[in-house]
mmJSON file of the N, C-alpha and C atoms, coordinates in Angstrom:
{"data_MODEL":{"atom_site":{
"group_PDB":["ATOM","ATOM","ATOM","ATOM","ATOM","ATOM","ATOM","ATOM","ATOM","ATOM","ATOM","ATOM","ATOM","ATOM","ATOM","ATOM","ATOM","ATOM","ATOM","ATOM","ATOM","ATOM","ATOM","ATOM","ATOM","ATOM","ATOM","ATOM","ATOM","ATOM","ATOM","ATOM","ATOM","ATOM","ATOM","ATOM","ATOM","ATOM","ATOM","ATOM","ATOM","ATOM","ATOM","ATOM","ATOM","ATOM","ATOM","ATOM","ATOM","ATOM","ATOM","ATOM","ATOM","ATOM","ATOM","ATOM","ATOM","ATOM","ATOM","ATOM","ATOM","ATOM","ATOM","ATOM","ATOM","ATOM","ATOM","ATOM","ATOM","ATOM","ATOM","ATOM","ATOM","ATOM","ATOM","ATOM","ATOM","ATOM","ATOM","ATOM","ATOM","ATOM","ATOM","ATOM","ATOM","ATOM","ATOM","ATOM","ATOM","ATOM","ATOM","ATOM","ATOM","ATOM","ATOM","ATOM","ATOM","ATOM","ATOM","ATOM","ATOM","ATOM","ATOM","ATOM","ATOM","ATOM","ATOM","ATOM","ATOM","ATOM","ATOM","ATOM","ATOM","ATOM","ATOM","ATOM","ATOM","ATOM","ATOM","ATOM","ATOM","ATOM","ATOM","ATOM","ATOM","ATOM","ATOM","ATOM","ATOM","ATOM","ATOM","ATOM","ATOM","ATOM","ATOM","ATOM","ATOM","ATOM","ATOM","ATOM","ATOM","ATOM","ATOM","ATOM","ATOM","ATOM","ATOM","ATOM","ATOM","ATOM","ATOM","ATOM","ATOM","ATOM","ATOM","ATOM","ATOM","ATOM","ATOM","ATOM","ATOM","ATOM","ATOM","ATOM","ATOM","ATOM","ATOM","ATOM","ATOM","ATOM","ATOM","ATOM","ATOM","ATOM","ATOM","ATOM","ATOM","ATOM","ATOM","ATOM","ATOM","ATOM","ATOM","ATOM","ATOM","ATOM","ATOM","ATOM","ATOM","ATOM","ATOM","ATOM","ATOM","ATOM","ATOM","ATOM","ATOM","ATOM","ATOM","ATOM","ATOM","ATOM","ATOM","ATOM","ATOM","ATOM","ATOM","ATOM","ATOM","ATOM","ATOM","ATOM","ATOM","ATOM","ATOM","ATOM","ATOM","ATOM","ATOM","ATOM","ATOM","ATOM","ATOM","ATOM","ATOM","ATOM","ATOM","ATOM","ATOM","ATOM","ATOM","ATOM","ATOM","ATOM","ATOM","ATOM","ATOM","ATOM","ATOM","ATOM"],
"id":[1,2,3,4,5,6,7,8,9,10,11,12,13,14,15,16,17,18,19,20,21,22,23,24,25,26,27,28,29,30,31,32,33,34,35,36,37,38,39,40,41,42,43,44,45,46,47,48,49,50,51,52,53,54,55,56,57,58,59,60,61,62,63,64,65,66,67,68,69,70,71,72,73,74,75,76,77,78,79,80,81,82,83,84,85,86,87,88,89,90,91,92,93,94,95,96,97,98,99,100,101,102,103,104,105,106,107,108,109,110,111,112,113,114,115,116,117,118,119,120,121,122,123,124,125,126,127,128,129,130,131,132,133,134,135,136,137,138,139,140,141,142,143,144,145,146,147,148,149,150,151,152,153,154,155,156,157,158,159,160,161,162,163,164,165,166,167,168,169,170,171,172,173,174,175,176,177,178,179,180,181,182,183,184,185,186,187,188,189,190,191,192,193,194,195,196,197,198,199,200,201,202,203,204,205,206,207,208,209,210,211,212,213,214,215,216,217,218,219,220,221,222,223,224,225,226,227,228,229,230,231,232,233,234,235,236,237,238,239,240],
"type_symbol":["N","C","C","N","C","C","N","C","C","N","C","C","N","C","C","N","C","C","N","C","C","N","C","C","N","C","C","N","C","C","N","C","C","N","C","C","N","C","C","N","C","C","N","C","C","N","C","C","N","C","C","N","C","C","N","C","C","N","C","C","N","C","C","N","C","C","N","C","C","N","C","C","N","C","C","N","C","C","N","C","C","N","C","C","N","C","C","N","C","C","N","C","C","N","C","C","N","C","C","N","C","C","N","C","C","N","C","C","N","C","C","N","C","C","N","C","C","N","C","C","N","C","C","N","C","C","N","C","C","N","C","C","N","C","C","N","C","C","N","C","C","N","C","C","N","C","C","N","C","C","N","C","C","N","C","C","N","C","C","N","C","C","N","C","C","N","C","C","N","C","C","N","C","C","N","C","C","N","C","C","N","C","C","N","C","C","N","C","C","N","C","C","N","C","C","N","C","C","N","C","C","N","C","C","N","C","C","N","C","C","N","C","C","N","C","C","N","C","C","N","C","C","N","C","C","N","C","C","N","C","C","N","C","C","N","C","C","N","C","C"],
"label_atom_id":["N","CA","C","N","CA","C","N","CA","C","N","CA","C","N","CA","C","N","CA","C","N","CA","C","N","CA","C","N","CA","C","N","CA","C","N","CA","C","N","CA","C","N","CA","C","N","CA","C","N","CA","C","N","CA","C","N","CA","C","N","CA","C","N","CA","C","N","CA","C","N","CA","C","N","CA","C","N","CA","C","N","CA","C","N","CA","C","N","CA","C","N","CA","C","N","CA","C","N","CA","C","N","CA","C","N","CA","C","N","CA","C","N","CA","C","N","CA","C","N","CA","C","N","CA","C","N","CA","C","N","CA","C","N","CA","C","N","CA","C","N","CA","C","N","CA","C","N","CA","C","N","CA","C","N","CA","C","N","CA","C","N","CA","C","N","CA","C","N","CA","C","N","CA","C","N","CA","C","N","CA","C","N","CA","C","N","CA","C","N","CA","C","N","CA","C","N","CA","C","N","CA","C","N","CA","C","N","CA","C","N","CA","C","N","CA","C","N","CA","C","N","CA","C","N","CA","C","N","CA","C","N","CA","C","N","CA","C","N","CA","C","N","CA","C","N","CA","C","N","CA","C","N","CA","C","N","CA","C","N","CA","C","N","CA","C","N","CA","C","N","CA","C","N","CA","C","N","CA","C"],
"label_alt_id":[null,null,null,null,null,null,null,null,null,null,null,null,null,null,null,null,null,null,null,null,null,null,null,null,null,null,null,null,null,null,null,null,null,null,null,null,null,null,null,null,null,null,null,null,null,null,null,null,null,null,null,null,null,null,null,null,null,null,null,null,null,null,null,null,null,null,null,null,null,null,null,null,null,null,null,null,null,null,null,null,null,null,null,null,null,null,null,null,null,null,null,null,null,null,null,null,null,null,null,null,null,null,null,null,null,null,null,null,null,null,null,null,null,null,null,null,null,null,null,null,null,null,null,null,null,null,null,null,null,null,null,null,null,null,null,null,null,null,null,null,null,null,null,null,null,null,null,null,null,null,null,null,null,null,null,null,null,null,null,null,null,null,null,null,null,null,null,null,null,null,null,null,null,null,null,null,null,null,null,null,null,null,null,null,null,null,null,null,null,null,null,null,null,null,null,null,null,null,null,null,null,null,null,null,null,null,null,null,null,null,null,null,null,null,null,null,null,null,null,null,null,null,null,null,null,null,null,null,null,null,null,null,null,null,null,null,null,null,null,null],
"label_comp_id":["MET","MET","MET","ALA","ALA","ALA","THR","THR","THR","CYS","CYS","CYS","LYS","LYS","LYS","LYS","LYS","LYS","ILE","ILE","ILE","SER","SER","SER","PRO","PRO","PRO","PRO","PRO","PRO","LEU","LEU","LEU","LYS","LYS","LYS","SER","SER","SER","PHE","PHE","PHE","ASP","ASP","ASP","LEU","LEU","LEU","PRO","PRO","PRO","PRO","PRO","PRO","GLU","GLU","GLU","PHE","PHE","PHE","GLU","GLU","GLU","GLY","GLY","GLY","LEU","LEU","LEU","GLU","GLU","GLU","GLY","GLY","GLY","LEU","LEU","LEU","LEU","LEU","LEU","GLU","GLU","GLU","ALA","ALA","ALA","ASP","ASP","ASP","LEU","LEU","LEU","LYS","LYS","LYS","ALA","ALA","ALA","MET","MET","MET","VAL","VAL","VAL","GLY","GLY","GLY","ALA","ALA","ALA","LEU","LEU","LEU","THR","THR","THR","GLN","GLN","GLN","ARG","ARG","ARG","ALA","ALA","ALA","HIS","HIS","HIS","GLU","GLU","GLU","ARG","ARG","ARG","LEU","LEU","LEU","TYR","TYR","TYR","LEU","LEU","LEU","THR","THR","THR","ARG","ARG","ARG","ARG","ARG","ARG","GLU","GLU","GLU","TYR","TYR","TYR","LYS","LYS","LYS","GLN","GLN","GLN","LEU","LEU","LEU","GLN","GLN","GLN","ALA","ALA","ALA","SER","SER","SER","ILE","ILE","ILE","TRP","TRP","TRP","ASP","ASP","ASP","ARG","ARG","ARG","VAL","VAL","VAL","THR","THR","THR","ALA","ALA","ALA","ALA","ALA","ALA","VAL","VAL","VAL","ASN","ASN","ASN","ASP","ASP","ASP","SER","SER","SER","LEU","LEU","LEU","LYS","LYS","LYS","PRO","PRO","PRO","LEU","LEU","LEU","SER","SER","SER","ALA","ALA","ALA","GLU","GLU","GLU","THR","THR","THR","ARG","ARG","ARG"],
"label_asym_id":["A","A","A","A","A","A","A","A","A","A","A","A","A","A","A","A","A","A","A","A","A","A","A","A","A","A","A","A","A","A","A","A","A","A","A","A","A","A","A","A","A","A","A","A","A","A","A","A","A","A","A","A","A","A","A","A","A","A","A","A","A","A","A","A","A","A","A","A","A","A","A","A","A","A","A","A","A","A","A","A","A","A","A","A","A","A","A","A","A","A","A","A","A","A","A","A","A","A","A","A","A","A","A","A","A","A","A","A","A","A","A","A","A","A","A","A","A","A","A","A","A","A","A","A","A","A","A","A","A","A","A","A","A","A","A","A","A","A","A","A","A","A","A","A","A","A","A","A","A","A","A","A","A","A","A","A","A","A","A","A","A","A","A","A","A","A","A","A","A","A","A","A","A","A","A","A","A","A","A","A","A","A","A","A","A","A","A","A","A","A","A","A","A","A","A","A","A","A","A","A","A","A","A","A","A","A","A","A","A","A","A","A","A","A","A","A","A","A","A","A","A","A","A","A","A","A","A","A","A","A","A","A","A","A","A","A","A","A","A","A"],
"label_entity_id":["1","1","1","1","1","1","1","1","1","1","1","1","1","1","1","1","1","1","1","1","1","1","1","1","1","1","1","1","1","1","1","1","1","1","1","1","1","1","1","1","1","1","1","1","1","1","1","1","1","1","1","1","1","1","1","1","1","1","1","1","1","1","1","1","1","1","1","1","1","1","1","1","1","1","1","1","1","1","1","1","1","1","1","1","1","1","1","1","1","1","1","1","1","1","1","1","1","1","1","1","1","1","1","1","1","1","1","1","1","1","1","1","1","1","1","1","1","1","1","1","1","1","1","1","1","1","1","1","1","1","1","1","1","1","1","1","1","1","1","1","1","1","1","1","1","1","1","1","1","1","1","1","1","1","1","1","1","1","1","1","1","1","1","1","1","1","1","1","1","1","1","1","1","1","1","1","1","1","1","1","1","1","1","1","1","1","1","1","1","1","1","1","1","1","1","1","1","1","1","1","1","1","1","1","1","1","1","1","1","1","1","1","1","1","1","1","1","1","1","1","1","1","1","1","1","1","1","1","1","1","1","1","1","1","1","1","1","1","1","1"],
"label_seq_id":[1,1,1,2,2,2,3,3,3,4,4,4,5,5,5,6,6,6,7,7,7,8,8,8,9,9,9,10,10,10,11,11,11,12,12,12,13,13,13,14,14,14,15,15,15,16,16,16,17,17,17,18,18,18,19,19,19,20,20,20,21,21,21,22,22,22,23,23,23,24,24,24,25,25,25,26,26,26,27,27,27,28,28,28,29,29,29,30,30,30,31,31,31,32,32,32,33,33,33,34,34,34,35,35,35,36,36,36,37,37,37,38,38,38,39,39,39,40,40,40,41,41,41,42,42,42,43,43,43,44,44,44,45,45,45,46,46,46,47,47,47,48,48,48,49,49,49,50,50,50,51,51,51,52,52,52,53,53,53,54,54,54,55,55,55,56,56,56,57,57,57,58,58,58,59,59,59,60,60,60,61,61,61,62,62,62,63,63,63,64,64,64,65,65,65,66,66,66,67,67,67,68,68,68,69,69,69,70,70,70,71,71,71,72,72,72,73,73,73,74,74,74,75,75,75,76,76,76,77,77,77,78,78,78,79,79,79,80,80,80],
"pdbx_PDB_ins_code":[null,null,null,null,null,null,null,null,null,null,null,null,null,null,null,null,null,null,null,null,null,null,null,null,null,null,null,null,null,null,null,null,null,null,null,null,null,null,null,null,null,null,null,null,null,null,null,null,null,null,null,null,null,null,null,null,null,null,null,null,null,null,null,null,null,null,null,null,null,null,null,null,null,null,null,null,null,null,null,null,null,null,null,null,null,null,null,null,null,null,null,null,null,null,null,null,null,null,null,null,null,null,null,null,null,null,null,null,null,null,null,null,null,null,null,null,null,null,null,null,null,null,null,null,null,null,null,null,null,null,null,null,null,null,null,null,null,null,null,null,null,null,null,null,null,null,null,null,null,null,null,null,null,null,null,null,null,null,null,null,null,null,null,null,null,null,null,null,null,null,null,null,null,null,null,null,null,null,null,null,null,null,null,null,null,null,null,null,null,null,null,null,null,null,null,null,null,null,null,null,null,null,null,null,null,null,null,null,null,null,null,null,null,null,null,null,null,null,null,null,null,null,null,null,null,null,null,null,null,null,null,null,null,null,null,null,null,null,null,null],
"Cartn_x":[0.836,0.0,0.89,0.69,1.486,0.851,1.679,1.177,1.603,0.798,1.065,1.452,2.636,3.067,2.614,1.881,1.428,2.511,2.924,3.938,3.24,3.61,2.967,3.654,2.897,3.496,4.495,5.519,6.516,5.905,6.417,5.939,6.432,5.667,6.054,7.306,8.096,9.299,9.173,10.042,10.02,10.562,9.924,10.345,10.399,11.454,11.558,12.296,11.953,12.686,14.15,15.033,16.459,16.742,15.885,16.083,16.013,15.392,15.236,16.093,17.098,17.998,18.683,18.799,19.456,18.518,17.265,16.312,15.552,15.742,14.99,15.239,16.484,16.811,16.173,16.23,15.631,14.119,13.502,12.052,11.653,12.438,12.125,12.22,13.226,13.371,12.199,11.821,10.689,9.388,9.232,8.017,7.919,9.045,9.034,8.585,9.089,8.705,7.221,6.734,5.336,4.403,4.701,3.876,3.917,5.081,5.201,4.349,4.383,3.593,2.096,1.667,0.242,-0.266,0.483,0.015,0.097,1.097,1.192,0.0,-0.351,-1.496,-2.787,-2.961,-4.16,-4.196,-3.053,-2.983,-3.363,-2.879,-3.182,-4.646,-5.194,-6.553,-7.638,-7.339,-8.361,-8.169,-7.112,-6.816,-6.785,-5.965,-5.848,-5.172,-5.593,-4.891,-3.576,-2.702,-1.416,-1.634,-2.602,-2.898,-3.407,-4.336,-4.862,-3.753,-2.886,-1.766,-0.855,-0.493,0.385,-0.297,-1.599,-2.333,-2.409,-2.664,-2.721,-1.36,-0.326,1.034,1.369,1.067,1.35,0.494,-0.757,-1.657,-1.192,-0.837,-0.361,0.922,1.849,3.129,2.905,2.12,1.903,1.195,0.212,-0.536,0.313,1.1,1.945,3.051,3.644,4.677,4.112,2.931,2.288,1.983,1.541,1.241,2.501,3.61,4.872,5.319,5.289,5.7,4.841,3.527,2.612,2.781,3.065,3.212,4.504,5.557,6.85,7.08,6.313,6.486,6.385,5.406,5.323,6.466,7.239,8.324,9.629,9.579,10.751,11.056,12.306,12.707,12.173,11.978,11.471,10.015,9.231,7.821,7.566,8.564,8.377,8.597],
"Cartn_y":[-1.165,0.0,1.24,2.091,3.305,4.421,5.175,6.317,7.595,8.578,9.867,10.855,11.376,12.374,13.743,14.403,15.749,16.726,17.559,18.556,19.752,20.044,21.164,22.466,23.545,24.836,25.247,25.985,26.408,27.352,27.278,28.162,29.574,30.543,31.929,32.225,33.15,33.536,35.001,35.399,36.776,37.703,38.842,39.874,41.173,41.31,42.424,43.6,44.822,45.994,45.92,46.658,46.626,46.99,47.791,48.189,46.994,45.913,44.723,43.567,43.906,42.904,42.118,40.851,40.003,39.371,39.766,39.198,37.99,37.695,36.607,35.28,34.991,33.722,33.597,34.68,34.687,34.523,35.267,35.157,33.76,33.209,31.882,30.822,30.909,29.945,30.046,31.273,31.459,30.986,31.27,30.86,29.335,28.678,27.209,26.633,27.205,26.722,26.957,28.124,28.464,27.589,27.457,26.639,25.187,24.715,23.34,23.083,24.007,23.842,23.87,24.794,24.898,23.68,23.23,22.09,20.793,20.675,19.483,19.402,20.524,20.544,20.216,20.798,20.504,19.031,18.481,17.068,16.168,16.497,15.692,15.795,16.984,17.201,16.9,17.131,16.978,15.727,14.974,13.759,14.031,14.982,15.356,14.247,14.126,13.22,13.885,13.114,13.674,14.822,14.654,15.697,16.971,16.82,17.986,18.677,17.864,18.392,19.251,18.737,19.469,20.738,20.641,21.808,22.892,22.5,23.456,24.109,23.304,23.801,24.85,24.541,25.462,26.725,26.57,27.712,28.68,28.132,28.996,29.697,28.951,29.532,30.682,30.427,31.441,32.678,32.48,33.622,34.473,33.831,34.599,35.316,34.651,35.277,36.485,36.336,37.451,38.598,38.284,39.326,40.104,39.402,40.076,40.942,40.4,41.17,42.425,42.272,43.402,44.454,44.004,44.936,45.735,45.131,45.809,46.606,46.325,47.026,48.551,49.081,50.542,51.15,50.354,50.858,51.015,50.837,51.011,52.501,52.824,54.218,54.726,53.816,54.202,54.694,54.143,54.523,55.653,56.046,57.115,58.436],
"Cartn_z":[0.0,0.0,0.0,-0.93,-1.051,-0.227,0.409,1.164,0.464,0.615,-0.006,1.082,0.982,1.956,1.481,2.328,2.006,2.45,1.551,1.873,2.492,3.721,4.412,4.026,4.016,3.672,4.75,4.351,5.343,6.371,7.583,8.641,8.382,8.843,8.663,9.474,8.987,9.713,10.124,11.01,11.476,10.393,10.258,9.317,10.115,10.908,11.838,11.216,11.645,11.181,11.639,10.965,11.312,12.773,13.372,14.766,15.725,15.282,16.115,15.597,14.798,14.234,15.352,15.158,16.128,17.146,17.156,18.113,17.564,16.276,15.663,16.377,16.684,17.34,18.71,19.472,20.803,20.717,19.813,19.636,19.165,18.263,17.737,18.83,19.679,20.773,21.748,22.083,22.99,22.351,21.082,20.384,20.291,20.035,19.996,21.333,22.424,23.75,24.011,23.652,23.88,23.033,21.768,20.881,21.323,21.725,22.202,23.43,24.384,25.606,25.309,24.469,24.144,23.387,22.398,21.617,22.426,23.278,24.114,25.066,25.676,26.593,25.842,24.66,23.87,23.482,23.136,22.753,23.924,25.111,26.292,26.709,26.631,27.131,26.113,24.847,23.813,22.957,23.235,22.481,20.972,20.601,19.196,18.401,17.16,16.255,15.86,15.254,14.806,13.826,12.953,11.96,12.638,13.584,14.31,15.105,15.703,16.479,15.6,14.436,13.513,12.99,12.699,12.218,13.288,14.521,15.622,15.829,15.788,15.962,14.891,13.639,12.538,12.647,13.033,13.157,14.246,15.408,16.498,16.08,15.509,15.084,14.104,13.065,12.033,12.582,13.44,13.977,14.919,15.773,16.697,15.923,14.963,14.139,13.397,12.816,12.11,13.067,14.289,15.272,15.656,15.855,16.185,15.013,13.812,12.633,12.465,12.587,12.408,13.507,14.714,15.836,15.752,15.242,15.205,13.927,12.893,11.617,11.764,12.511,12.641,13.464,14.139,14.963,14.203,12.919,12.073,11.895,11.774,11.537,10.19,9.26,7.933,8.003,8.912,8.986,9.968,10.707,11.699,11.088],
"occupancy":[1.0,1.0,1.0,1.0,1.0,1.0,1.0,1.0,1.0,1.0,1.0,1.0,1.0,1.0,1.0,1.0,1.0,1.0,1.0,1.0,1.0,1.0,1.0,1.0,1.0,1.0,1.0,1.0,1.0,1.0,1.0,1.0,1.0,1.0,1.0,1.0,1.0,1.0,1.0,1.0,1.0,1.0,1.0,1.0,1.0,1.0,1.0,1.0,1.0,1.0,1.0,1.0,1.0,1.0,1.0,1.0,1.0,1.0,1.0,1.0,1.0,1.0,1.0,1.0,1.0,1.0,1.0,1.0,1.0,1.0,1.0,1.0,1.0,1.0,1.0,1.0,1.0,1.0,1.0,1.0,1.0,1.0,1.0,1.0,1.0,1.0,1.0,1.0,1.0,1.0,1.0,1.0,1.0,1.0,1.0,1.0,1.0,1.0,1.0,1.0,1.0,1.0,1.0,1.0,1.0,1.0,1.0,1.0,1.0,1.0,1.0,1.0,1.0,1.0,1.0,1.0,1.0,1.0,1.0,1.0,1.0,1.0,1.0,1.0,1.0,1.0,1.0,1.0,1.0,1.0,1.0,1.0,1.0,1.0,1.0,1.0,1.0,1.0,1.0,1.0,1.0,1.0,1.0,1.0,1.0,1.0,1.0,1.0,1.0,1.0,1.0,1.0,1.0,1.0,1.0,1.0,1.0,1.0,1.0,1.0,1.0,1.0,1.0,1.0,1.0,1.0,1.0,1.0,1.0,1.0,1.0,1.0,1.0,1.0,1.0,1.0,1.0,1.0,1.0,1.0,1.0,1.0,1.0,1.0,1.0,1.0,1.0,1.0,1.0,1.0,1.0,1.0,1.0,1.0,1.0,1.0,1.0,1.0,1.0,1.0,1.0,1.0,1.0,1.0,1.0,1.0,1.0,1.0,1.0,1.0,1.0,1.0,1.0,1.0,1.0,1.0,1.0,1.0,1.0,1.0,1.0,1.0,1.0,1.0,1.0,1.0,1.0,1.0,1.0,1.0,1.0,1.0,1.0,1.0,1.0,1.0,1.0,1.0,1.0,1.0],
"B_iso_or_equiv":[0.0,0.0,0.0,0.0,0.0,0.0,0.0,0.0,0.0,0.0,0.0,0.0,0.0,0.0,0.0,0.0,0.0,0.0,0.0,0.0,0.0,0.0,0.0,0.0,0.0,0.0,0.0,0.0,0.0,0.0,0.0,0.0,0.0,0.0,0.0,0.0,0.0,0.0,0.0,0.0,0.0,0.0,0.0,0.0,0.0,0.0,0.0,0.0,0.0,0.0,0.0,0.0,0.0,0.0,0.0,0.0,0.0,0.0,0.0,0.0,0.0,0.0,0.0,0.0,0.0,0.0,0.0,0.0,0.0,0.0,0.0,0.0,0.0,0.0,0.0,0.0,0.0,0.0,0.0,0.0,0.0,0.0,0.0,0.0,0.0,0.0,0.0,0.0,0.0,0.0,0.0,0.0,0.0,0.0,0.0,0.0,0.0,0.0,0.0,0.0,0.0,0.0,0.0,0.0,0.0,0.0,0.0,0.0,0.0,0.0,0.0,0.0,0.0,0.0,0.0,0.0,0.0,0.0,0.0,0.0,0.0,0.0,0.0,0.0,0.0,0.0,0.0,0.0,0.0,0.0,0.0,0.0,0.0,0.0,0.0,0.0,0.0,0.0,0.0,0.0,0.0,0.0,0.0,0.0,0.0,0.0,0.0,0.0,0.0,0.0,0.0,0.0,0.0,0.0,0.0,0.0,0.0,0.0,0.0,0.0,0.0,0.0,0.0,0.0,0.0,0.0,0.0,0.0,0.0,0.0,0.0,0.0,0.0,0.0,0.0,0.0,0.0,0.0,0.0,0.0,0.0,0.0,0.0,0.0,0.0,0.0,0.0,0.0,0.0,0.0,0.0,0.0,0.0,0.0,0.0,0.0,0.0,0.0,0.0,0.0,0.0,0.0,0.0,0.0,0.0,0.0,0.0,0.0,0.0,0.0,0.0,0.0,0.0,0.0,0.0,0.0,0.0,0.0,0.0,0.0,0.0,0.0,0.0,0.0,0.0,0.0,0.0,0.0,0.0,0.0,0.0,0.0,0.0,0.0,0.0,0.0,0.0,0.0,0.0,0.0],
"pdbx_formal_charge":[null,null,null,null,null,null,null,null,null,null,null,null,null,null,null,null,null,null,null,null,null,null,null,null,null,null,null,null,null,null,null,null,null,null,null,null,null,null,null,null,null,null,null,null,null,null,null,null,null,null,null,null,null,null,null,null,null,null,null,null,null,null,null,null,null,null,null,null,null,null,null,null,null,null,null,null,null,null,null,null,null,null,null,null,null,null,null,null,null,null,null,null,null,null,null,null,null,null,null,null,null,null,null,null,null,null,null,null,null,null,null,null,null,null,null,null,null,null,null,null,null,null,null,null,null,null,null,null,null,null,null,null,null,null,null,null,null,null,null,null,null,null,null,null,null,null,null,null,null,null,null,null,null,null,null,null,null,null,null,null,null,null,null,null,null,null,null,null,null,null,null,null,null,null,null,null,null,null,null,null,null,null,null,null,null,null,null,null,null,null,null,null,null,null,null,null,null,null,null,null,null,null,null,null,null,null,null,null,null,null,null,null,null,null,null,null,null,null,null,null,null,null,null,null,null,null,null,null,null,null,null,null,null,null,null,null,null,null,null,null],
"auth_seq_id":[1,1,1,2,2,2,3,3,3,4,4,4,5,5,5,6,6,6,7,7,7,8,8,8,9,9,9,10,10,10,11,11,11,12,12,12,13,13,13,14,14,14,15,15,15,16,16,16,17,17,17,18,18,18,19,19,19,20,20,20,21,21,21,22,22,22,23,23,23,24,24,24,25,25,25,26,26,26,27,27,27,28,28,28,29,29,29,30,30,30,31,31,31,32,32,32,33,33,33,34,34,34,35,35,35,36,36,36,37,37,37,38,38,38,39,39,39,40,40,40,41,41,41,42,42,42,43,43,43,44,44,44,45,45,45,46,46,46,47,47,47,48,48,48,49,49,49,50,50,50,51,51,51,52,52,52,53,53,53,54,54,54,55,55,55,56,56,56,57,57,57,58,58,58,59,59,59,60,60,60,61,61,61,62,62,62,63,63,63,64,64,64,65,65,65,66,66,66,67,67,67,68,68,68,69,69,69,70,70,70,71,71,71,72,72,72,73,73,73,74,74,74,75,75,75,76,76,76,77,77,77,78,78,78,79,79,79,80,80,80],
"auth_comp_id":["MET","MET","MET","ALA","ALA","ALA","THR","THR","THR","CYS","CYS","CYS","LYS","LYS","LYS","LYS","LYS","LYS","ILE","ILE","ILE","SER","SER","SER","PRO","PRO","PRO","PRO","PRO","PRO","LEU","LEU","LEU","LYS","LYS","LYS","SER","SER","SER","PHE","PHE","PHE","ASP","ASP","ASP","LEU","LEU","LEU","PRO","PRO","PRO","PRO","PRO","PRO","GLU","GLU","GLU","PHE","PHE","PHE","GLU","GLU","GLU","GLY","GLY","GLY","LEU","LEU","LEU","GLU","GLU","GLU","GLY","GLY","GLY","LEU","LEU","LEU","LEU","LEU","LEU","GLU","GLU","GLU","ALA","ALA","ALA","ASP","ASP","ASP","LEU","LEU","LEU","LYS","LYS","LYS","ALA","ALA","ALA","MET","MET","MET","VAL","VAL","VAL","GLY","GLY","GLY","ALA","ALA","ALA","LEU","LEU","LEU","THR","THR","THR","GLN","GLN","GLN","ARG","ARG","ARG","ALA","ALA","ALA","HIS","HIS","HIS","GLU","GLU","GLU","ARG","ARG","ARG","LEU","LEU","LEU","TYR","TYR","TYR","LEU","LEU","LEU","THR","THR","THR","ARG","ARG","ARG","ARG","ARG","ARG","GLU","GLU","GLU","TYR","TYR","TYR","LYS","LYS","LYS","GLN","GLN","GLN","LEU","LEU","LEU","GLN","GLN","GLN","ALA","ALA","ALA","SER","SER","SER","ILE","ILE","ILE","TRP","TRP","TRP","ASP","ASP","ASP","ARG","ARG","ARG","VAL","VAL","VAL","THR","THR","THR","ALA","ALA","ALA","ALA","ALA","ALA","VAL","VAL","VAL","ASN","ASN","ASN","ASP","ASP","ASP","SER","SER","SER","LEU","LEU","LEU","LYS","LYS","LYS","PRO","PRO","PRO","LEU","LEU","LEU","SER","SER","SER","ALA","ALA","ALA","GLU","GLU","GLU","THR","THR","THR","ARG","ARG","ARG"],
"auth_asym_id":["A","A","A","A","A","A","A","A","A","A","A","A","A","A","A","A","A","A","A","A","A","A","A","A","A","A","A","A","A","A","A","A","A","A","A","A","A","A","A","A","A","A","A","A","A","A","A","A","A","A","A","A","A","A","A","A","A","A","A","A","A","A","A","A","A","A","A","A","A","A","A","A","A","A","A","A","A","A","A","A","A","A","A","A","A","A","A","A","A","A","A","A","A","A","A","A","A","A","A","A","A","A","A","A","A","A","A","A","A","A","A","A","A","A","A","A","A","A","A","A","A","A","A","A","A","A","A","A","A","A","A","A","A","A","A","A","A","A","A","A","A","A","A","A","A","A","A","A","A","A","A","A","A","A","A","A","A","A","A","A","A","A","A","A","A","A","A","A","A","A","A","A","A","A","A","A","A","A","A","A","A","A","A","A","A","A","A","A","A","A","A","A","A","A","A","A","A","A","A","A","A","A","A","A","A","A","A","A","A","A","A","A","A","A","A","A","A","A","A","A","A","A","A","A","A","A","A","A","A","A","A","A","A","A","A","A","A","A","A","A"],
"auth_atom_id":["N","CA","C","N","CA","C","N","CA","C","N","CA","C","N","CA","C","N","CA","C","N","CA","C","N","CA","C","N","CA","C","N","CA","C","N","CA","C","N","CA","C","N","CA","C","N","CA","C","N","CA","C","N","CA","C","N","CA","C","N","CA","C","N","CA","C","N","CA","C","N","CA","C","N","CA","C","N","CA","C","N","CA","C","N","CA","C","N","CA","C","N","CA","C","N","CA","C","N","CA","C","N","CA","C","N","CA","C","N","CA","C","N","CA","C","N","CA","C","N","CA","C","N","CA","C","N","CA","C","N","CA","C","N","CA","C","N","CA","C","N","CA","C","N","CA","C","N","CA","C","N","CA","C","N","CA","C","N","CA","C","N","CA","C","N","CA","C","N","CA","C","N","CA","C","N","CA","C","N","CA","C","N","CA","C","N","CA","C","N","CA","C","N","CA","C","N","CA","C","N","CA","C","N","CA","C","N","CA","C","N","CA","C","N","CA","C","N","CA","C","N","CA","C","N","CA","C","N","CA","C","N","CA","C","N","CA","C","N","CA","C","N","CA","C","N","CA","C","N","CA","C","N","CA","C","N","CA","C","N","CA","C","N","CA","C","N","CA","C","N","CA","C","N","CA","C","N","CA","C"],
"pdbx_PDB_model_num":[1,1,1,1,1,1,1,1,1,1,1,1,1,1,1,1,1,1,1,1,1,1,1,1,1,1,1,1,1,1,1,1,1,1,1,1,1,1,1,1,1,1,1,1,1,1,1,1,1,1,1,1,1,1,1,1,1,1,1,1,1,1,1,1,1,1,1,1,1,1,1,1,1,1,1,1,1,1,1,1,1,1,1,1,1,1,1,1,1,1,1,1,1,1,1,1,1,1,1,1,1,1,1,1,1,1,1,1,1,1,1,1,1,1,1,1,1,1,1,1,1,1,1,1,1,1,1,1,1,1,1,1,1,1,1,1,1,1,1,1,1,1,1,1,1,1,1,1,1,1,1,1,1,1,1,1,1,1,1,1,1,1,1,1,1,1,1,1,1,1,1,1,1,1,1,1,1,1,1,1,1,1,1,1,1,1,1,1,1,1,1,1,1,1,1,1,1,1,1,1,1,1,1,1,1,1,1,1,1,1,1,1,1,1,1,1,1,1,1,1,1,1,1,1,1,1,1,1,1,1,1,1,1,1,1,1,1,1,1,1]
}}}
């Protein structure tokens, strides 16, 4: 029986203004810990399938990354 691997879209990355250069690694490490804790708790309490777990993980990651990017964009020297 052949299985079909679905290629998931890449997770969003940080797009920070130059004033916040060098913080990507720190933010990414904190975000990994936060997303891991949230999805692990949801998996334990809601008995998520592997697919639901991965979807939740990607959704949280993308939304938090987008929120950070959107919040810091106006703080660029170019937009001030």
